[in-house]
MARTORBA-715401 format. One record per residue (C-alpha): y, x, z; residue in one letter; residue number from 1. Coordinates in nm, 4 decimals, padded with zeros to 6 digits. Each point is the difference from the previous one (the first is absolute). Layout:
% residues N
+----------+----------+----------+------+------+
!       py !       px !       pz ! lose ! voro !
+----------+----------+----------+------+------+
!        Y !        X !        Z !    a !  NUM !
...
+----------+----------+----------+------+------+
This chain:
% residues 189
+----------+----------+----------+------+------+
!       py !       px !       pz ! lose ! voro !
+----------+----------+----------+------+------+
!  02.6843 ! -03.8693 ! -02.7337 !    x !    1 !
!  00.2809 ! -00.1996 !  00.1588 !    x !    2 !
!  00.2533 !  00.1643 !  00.2286 !    x !    3 !
! -00.1317 ! -00.1994 !  00.2986 !    x !    4 !
! -00.3546 !  00.1266 ! -00.0627 !    x !    5 !
!  00.1353 !  00.3548 ! -00.0352 !    x !    6 !
!  00.1682 ! -00.0295 !  00.3387 !    x !    7 !
! -00.3260 ! -00.1079 !  00.1591 !    x !    8 !
! -00.2009 !  00.2787 ! -00.1644 !    x !    9 !
!  00.2448 !  00.2755 !  00.0892 !    x !   10 !
!  00.0655 ! -00.1236 !  00.3546 !    x !   11 !
! -00.3788 !  00.0133 !  00.0435 !    x !   12 !
!  00.0090 !  00.3637 ! -00.1134 !    x !   13 !
!  00.2733 !  00.0707 !  00.2561 !    x !   14 !
! -00.2067 ! -00.1765 !  00.2673 !    x !   15 !
! -00.2949 !  00.2290 ! -00.0792 !    x !   16 !
!  00.2316 !  00.2964 !  00.0538 !    x !   17 !
!  00.1054 ! -00.1478 !  00.3365 !    x !   18 !
! -00.3660 ! -00.0117 !  00.1017 !    x !   19 !
! -00.0197 !  00.3745 ! -00.0699 !    x !   20 !
!  00.2823 !  00.0527 !  00.2510 !    x !   21 !
! -00.1848 ! -00.2089 !  00.2545 !    x !   22 !
! -00.3146 !  00.2087 ! -00.0526 !    x !   23 !
!  00.1895 !  00.3164 !  00.1021 !    x !   24 !
!  00.1751 ! -00.1722 !  00.2930 !    x !   25 !
!  00.3397 ! -00.0148 ! -00.1697 !    x !   26 !
!  00.2311 ! -00.3032 ! -00.0154 !    x !   27 !
! -00.1760 ! -00.2096 ! -00.2684 !    x !   28 !
!  00.2493 ! -00.0119 ! -00.2850 !    x !   29 !
! -00.0919 !  00.0559 ! -00.3633 !    x !   30 !
!  00.1919 !  00.0215 ! -00.3252 !    x !   31 !
! -00.0632 !  00.0303 ! -00.3718 !    x !   32 !
!  00.2332 !  00.0839 ! -00.2876 !    x !   33 !
! -00.0685 ! -00.1894 ! -00.3218 !    x !   34 !
!  00.1271 !  00.0840 ! -00.3477 !    x !   35 !
! -00.0895 ! -00.1985 ! -00.3119 !    x !   36 !
! -00.2582 ! -00.1990 !  00.1947 !    x !   37 !
! -00.1872 !  00.3055 !  00.1310 !    x !   38 !
! -00.0031 !  00.1583 !  00.3453 !    x !   39 !
!  00.1539 !  00.3465 ! -00.0410 !    x !   40 !
!  00.0492 !  00.0855 !  00.3681 !    x !   41 !
! -00.1705 ! -00.0873 !  00.3271 !    x !   42 !
!  00.0900 !  00.0683 !  00.3593 !    x !   43 !
! -00.0676 ! -00.0920 !  00.3584 !    x !   44 !
!  00.1555 !  00.1141 !  00.3254 !    x !   45 !
! -00.0948 !  00.3607 !  00.0822 !    x !   46 !
!  00.2686 !  00.1102 !  00.2466 !    x !   47 !
! -00.2345 !  00.1033 !  00.2786 !    x !   48 !
! -00.2816 !  00.1581 ! -00.2014 !    x !   49 !
!  00.2465 !  00.1939 ! -00.2171 !    x !   50 !
!  00.2346 !  00.0725 !  00.2919 !    x !   51 !
!  00.2875 ! -00.1140 ! -00.2196 !    x !   52 !
!  00.2506 ! -00.2645 !  00.1107 !    x !   53 !
!  00.0802 ! -00.1057 ! -00.3574 !    x !   54 !
! -00.3548 ! -00.0709 ! -00.1138 !    x !   55 !
!  00.0421 ! -00.3765 ! -00.0061 !    x !   56 !
! -00.2136 ! -00.1909 ! -00.2507 !    x !   57 !
!  00.2920 ! -00.0447 ! -00.2400 !    x !   58 !
!  00.0910 !  00.3700 ! -00.0029 !    x !   59 !
! -00.3627 !  00.1031 ! -00.0541 !    x !   60 !
! -00.0356 ! -00.2545 ! -00.2851 !    x !   61 !
!  00.3232 !  00.1200 ! -00.1642 !    x !   62 !
! -00.1141 !  00.3626 !  00.0242 !    x !   63 !
! -00.3364 ! -00.0929 ! -00.1503 !    x !   64 !
!  00.1645 ! -00.1904 ! -00.2872 !    x !   65 !
!  00.2406 !  00.2866 ! -00.0726 !    x !   66 !
! -00.2875 !  00.2483 !  00.0003 !    x !   67 !
! -00.2157 ! -00.2209 ! -00.2259 !    x !   68 !
!  00.2815 ! -00.0751 ! -00.2449 !    x !   69 !
!  00.1409 !  00.3551 !  00.0218 !    x !   70 !
!  00.3544 ! -00.1259 !  00.0529 !    x !   71 !
!  00.2227 ! -00.0947 !  00.2919 !    x !   72 !
!  00.1617 ! -00.3057 ! -00.1603 !    x !   73 !
! -00.2155 ! -00.3104 !  00.0279 !    x !   74 !
!  00.2143 ! -00.2243 ! -00.2222 !    x !   75 !
! -00.1729 ! -00.3300 ! -00.0729 !    x !   76 !
! -00.2437 !  00.0356 !  00.2908 !    x !   77 !
! -00.0808 ! -00.2664 !  00.2571 !    x !   78 !
! -00.1069 !  00.0746 !  00.3568 !    x !   79 !
! -00.2271 ! -00.2236 !  00.2059 !    x !   80 !
! -00.0053 !  00.0582 !  00.3756 !    x !   81 !
! -00.1758 ! -00.1721 !  00.2878 !    x !   82 !
!  00.3092 !  00.0236 !  00.2214 !    x !   83 !
!  00.3759 ! -00.0162 ! -00.0586 !    x !   84 !
!  00.1380 !  00.3517 ! -00.0591 !    x !   85 !
!  00.2054 !  00.1831 !  00.2619 !    x !   86 !
!  00.3365 !  00.1637 ! -00.0804 !    x !   87 !
! -00.1577 !  00.3296 ! -00.1028 !    x !   88 !
! -00.2509 ! -00.1629 ! -00.2326 !    x !   89 !
!  00.2552 ! -00.2387 ! -00.1495 !    x !   90 !
!  00.2165 !  00.3047 ! -00.0755 !    x !   91 !
! -00.2957 !  00.1774 ! -00.1610 !    x !   92 !
! -00.0636 ! -00.3049 ! -00.2180 !    x !   93 !
!  00.3621 !  00.0046 ! -00.1170 !    x !   94 !
!  00.0027 !  00.3754 ! -00.0645 !    x !   95 !
! -00.3279 ! -00.0113 ! -00.1932 !    x !   96 !
!  00.1452 ! -00.2782 ! -00.2205 !    x !   97 !
! -00.2743 ! -00.2554 !  00.0723 !    x !   98 !
!  00.1205 ! -00.3323 ! -00.1426 !    x !   99 !
! -00.1785 ! -00.2559 !  00.2166 !    x !  100 !
! -00.1575 ! -00.0144 !  00.3447 !    x !  101 !
! -00.2284 ! -00.2683 !  00.1398 !    x !  102 !
! -00.1170 ! -00.0005 !  00.3606 !    x !  103 !
! -00.2495 ! -00.2128 !  00.1910 !    x !  104 !
!  00.1327 !  00.0007 !  00.3578 !    x !  105 !
!  00.3321 !  00.0344 !  00.1789 !    x !  106 !
!  00.0907 !  00.3030 !  00.2069 !    x !  107 !
!  00.2092 ! -00.1534 !  00.2776 !    x !  108 !
!  00.0755 !  00.3323 !  00.1721 !    x !  109 !
!  00.0674 !  00.2322 ! -00.2923 !    x !  110 !
!  00.0133 ! -00.2134 ! -00.3165 !    x !  111 !
!  00.2814 !  00.0968 ! -00.2336 !    x !  112 !
! -00.0320 ! -00.2597 ! -00.2771 !    x !  113 !
!  00.0475 ! -00.3345 !  00.1763 !    x !  114 !
! -00.0885 !  00.0296 !  00.3705 !    x !  115 !
!  00.2720 !  00.2320 !  00.1329 !    x !  116 !
!  00.1856 !  00.1414 ! -00.2971 !    x !  117 !
!  00.0353 ! -00.1052 ! -00.3603 !    x !  118 !
! -00.0068 !  00.3401 ! -00.1665 !    x !  119 !
! -00.1005 ! -00.1306 ! -00.3432 !    x !  120 !
!  00.2921 ! -00.2446 !  00.0056 !    x !  121 !
!  00.2583 !  00.2766 !  00.0457 !    x !  122 !
!  00.2162 !  00.1140 ! -00.2882 !    x !  123 !
! -00.1879 !  00.2841 ! -00.1631 !    x !  124 !
! -00.0316 !  00.1373 ! -00.3515 !    x !  125 !
! -00.3780 ! -00.0537 !  00.0299 !    x !  126 !
! -00.0886 ! -00.3635 !  00.0626 !    x !  127 !
! -00.3345 ! -00.0918 !  00.1542 !    x !  128 !
! -00.1310 ! -00.3545 ! -00.0246 !    x !  129 !
! -00.2227 ! -00.1066 !  00.2863 !    x !  130 !
! -00.2209 ! -00.2779 !  00.1200 !    x !  131 !
! -00.1722 ! -00.0965 !  00.3208 !    x !  132 !
! -00.3453 ! -00.1395 ! -00.0754 !    x !  133 !
! -00.1502 ! -00.0891 !  00.3398 !    x !  134 !
! -00.3611 !  00.1060 !  00.0519 !    x !  135 !
! -00.1350 ! -00.0897 !  00.3422 !    x !  136 !
! -00.2607 !  00.2770 ! -00.0187 !    x !  137 !
!  00.2633 !  00.2728 ! -00.0112 !    x !  138 !
!  00.1863 ! -00.1456 !  00.2967 !    x !  139 !
! -00.3229 ! -00.0538 !  00.1944 !    x !  140 !
! -00.1126 !  00.3574 ! -00.0663 !    x !  141 !
!  00.3228 !  00.1373 !  00.1462 !    x !  142 !
!  00.0014 ! -00.2348 !  00.2998 !    x !  143 !
! -00.3609 !  00.0823 !  00.0884 !    x !  144 !
!  00.0635 !  00.3733 ! -00.0395 !    x !  145 !
!  00.2985 ! -00.0020 !  00.2363 !    x !  146 !
! -00.1746 ! -00.2314 !  00.2445 !    x !  147 !
! -00.2909 !  00.2463 !  00.0254 !    x !  148 !
!  00.2422 !  00.2903 !  00.0411 !    x !  149 !
!  00.1788 ! -00.1798 !  00.2863 !    x !  150 !
! -00.3332 ! -00.0721 !  00.1702 !    x !  151 !
! -00.1066 !  00.3622 ! -00.0379 !    x !  152 !
!  00.3329 !  00.1134 !  00.1499 !    x !  153 !
! -00.0549 ! -00.2191 !  00.3037 !    x !  154 !
! -00.3426 !  00.1544 !  00.0542 !    x !  155 !
!  00.1137 !  00.3578 ! -00.0593 !    x !  156 !
!  00.3362 !  00.0026 !  00.1785 !    x !  157 !
!  00.1808 !  00.3285 ! -00.0243 !    x !  158 !
! -00.1899 !  00.1368 ! -00.2997 !    x !  159 !
!  00.1731 !  00.1574 ! -00.2983 !    x !  160 !
! -00.0403 ! -00.1890 ! -00.3284 !    x !  161 !
!  00.1000 !  00.0588 ! -00.3586 !    x !  162 !
! -00.1101 !  00.3620 !  00.0101 !    x !  163 !
! -00.0127 !  00.1591 ! -00.3431 !    x !  164 !
! -00.3233 !  00.0644 ! -00.1796 !    x !  165 !
! -00.2167 ! -00.2134 !  00.2218 !    x !  166 !
!  00.0274 ! -00.3431 ! -00.1553 !    x !  167 !
!  00.1630 ! -00.1320 !  00.3149 !    x !  168 !
! -00.1792 !  00.2411 !  00.2302 !    x !  169 !
!  00.1253 !  00.0132 !  00.3532 !    x !  170 !
! -00.0387 !  00.3762 !  00.0265 !    x !  171 !
!  00.3312 !  00.1667 !  00.0896 !    x !  172 !
!  00.1133 !  00.2884 ! -00.2153 !    x !  173 !
!  00.0038 !  00.3445 !  00.1654 !    x !  174 !
!  00.3388 !  00.0806 !  00.1481 !    x !  175 !
!  00.1732 !  00.3183 ! -00.1067 !    x !  176 !
!  00.3077 !  00.1123 !  00.1849 !    x !  177 !
!  00.2898 !  00.1963 ! -00.1398 !    x !  178 !
! -00.1424 !  00.0238 ! -00.3522 !    x !  179 !
!  00.3472 !  00.0409 ! -00.1521 !    x !  180 !
!  00.0436 !  00.3441 !  00.1508 !    x !  181 !
! -00.3507 !  00.0989 ! -00.1050 !    x !  182 !
! -00.1251 !  00.0131 !  00.3577 !    x !  183 !
! -00.2963 ! -00.2249 !  00.0621 !    x !  184 !
! -00.1194 ! -00.1161 !  00.3399 !    x !  185 !
! -00.1263 !  00.3438 !  00.0878 !    x !  186 !
!  00.3246 !  00.1700 ! -00.0976 !    x !  187 !
!  00.2063 ! -00.1685 !  00.2705 !    x !  188 !
!  00.1314 !  00.2555 !  00.2341 !    x !  189 !
+----------+----------+----------+------+------+
């Protein structure tokens, strides 16, 4: 299998992961970690459903790969992502020793590889090669997702969004006052 065909196959796998994010009302980004031509880790955005700010697709895929391989170092691995990694995810790629990253769309607001920063070009003992392989489907998926979110916001002005555990539910979390001192709402005196 040629490298170009591999890119297409594995970007398709990442795209399928992005669709899983969309299905749970998360930002539709997917990632896969590949080692020796086999997918060893998969991930899609899960920040809201897991109530965890770091559960970006790349982080979830790295965790899955480390669990499956039973090691934290992913030397020789390649990551395929539907969107350019942010600073946090680019750092996780470096720290996990992934050798190459390919992404299918640019992240103009938070991209840390070519859009806003050039993290992989910085002097570092762990070099990461990267490539941007444009895939209109990945970009379209993100644009449509955010367009729908903006429309929903217009309709539901003043609602709370991004509440944990609800897949984007607009239910506000219960408010607890003075929880540091151990006194709940009723304990206020």
